[in-house]
C-alpha positions in Angstrom: 19.9 -7.0 -12.9 18.3 -8.5 -9.8 20.6 -6.3 -7.6 19.4 -3.2 -9.5 15.7 -4.1 -8.8 16.5 -4.7 -5.1 18.4 -1.4 -4.9 15.7 0.7 -6.6 12.6 -1.2 -5.4 11.2 1.6 -3.2 11.5 4.1 -6.1 10.0 1.8 -8.6 7.1 0.8 -6.4 6.5 4.5 -5.4 6.4 5.5 -9.1 4.0 2.7 -9.9 1.7 3.5 -7.0 1.9 7.2 -8.0 0.9 6.5 -11.6 -2.0 4.3 -10.4 -3.3 6.9 -8.0 -3.0 9.6 -10.7 -5.0 7.4 -13.1 -7.5 6.7 -10.3 -7.8 10.5 -9.7 -8.5 11.1 -13.4 -11.0 8.3 -13.7 -12.8 8.5 -10.4 -12.4 12.0 -9.1 -11.0 13.5 -5.9 -13.2 12.1 -3.2 -13.2 8.5 -4.5 -9.4 8.7 -4.8 -9.2 9.8 -1.2 -11.4 6.8 -0.3 -9.0 4.5 -2.2 -6.0 6.0 -0.4 -7.7 5.5 3.0 -8.6 1.9 2.1 -5.0 1.2 1.0 -3.7 2.6 4.3 -6.2 0.5 6.3 -5.3 -2.6 4.3 -1.6 -2.0 5.0 -2.2 -1.5 8.7 -4.3 -4.6 9.0 -1.9 -6.7 6.9 1.1 -5.5 8.9 -0.4 -5.8 12.4 -2.6 -8.8 12.0 0.2 -11.3 12.7 1.1 -9.4 15.8 -2.4 -9.4 17.1 -2.8 -13.1 16.2 0.4 -13.9 18.1 -0.7 -11.9 21.1 -4.1 -13.7 21.2 -2.5 -17.1 21.0 -0.1 -16.4 23.9 -3.0 -15.7 26.3 
């Protein structure tokens, strides 16, 4: 069963995120949903690149 989760993790997480964004769209409306998407992307970028920036600053 664990192998199935690992194999289909991108599809499962995509479906969950899609359902959450659809719910957000229904509850909050279009512009607030766009804001939520932008904040998610910004959070992803900061979370992904923060260790790289931290490592670069420590090497100086």
